[in-house]
N, C-alpha and C positions, 0 to 999 in steps of 0.2 A: 556442889550449888553454892553459889556468892551469900558472902557473909551479910547482911543488911547494914547501912551507914549508921544508923542507928544503936545498933547491936556492937559497930566498932568503936562508936563512942563511946559506951558503957564501959567498955571493956578497958580501953585506955584510960577513963577515968577511972577508975576502979584500983588500976596499976599501978598510974602516976605517972605511964608515959607512953609514946606513941611507936610502940614496938609493934603494933596490930598497925596496918593502913591499910587504906580502902586502893585494892590493886586493879580495880576493875579499870583504870586510863593507861595507870602506870603499867610501860609493858618497854620490855628491851627493845633497844634497834636493832634489827642485820646490819652486822658487818661495822659497829659500834665493839666497844671492850668496857667494861664493869670491872668495879672492885667486889669482891665477894666477900673477903675480907682485909681486916687492915687493922692498923696499931691502932695505939688510944687516939682517941680525938679526928680519925681519917673515916672520911665518909664509905660506907660500905654496906651493900643490903644483910649481912652477917648484923651489923649494928641496927638495923633498922632503918638505915637510908632509903629511899625509891632508889628505881633505876635510874631515874634523870639525876640524880644527886649524886648516884654513886660512877658516875659514869668517868672514863679515864680520859684524862685532859695529857694529849702529848706534846711537848715542847718541842718547838721545833727549833734547831743548830743550825 
């Protein structure tokens, strides 16, 4: 059962962070690479970032 947006906002306000996100629209895309974990300041799923924010950008040489 999905969590309501109102409850997500209440929990984020209570904990003072955005670790709880509304993931109803944020889904991983097939064929893309995402950072599940990362160092300090690195956008990743474990740090509470969205799938879109955690997408790995490949540099072409």
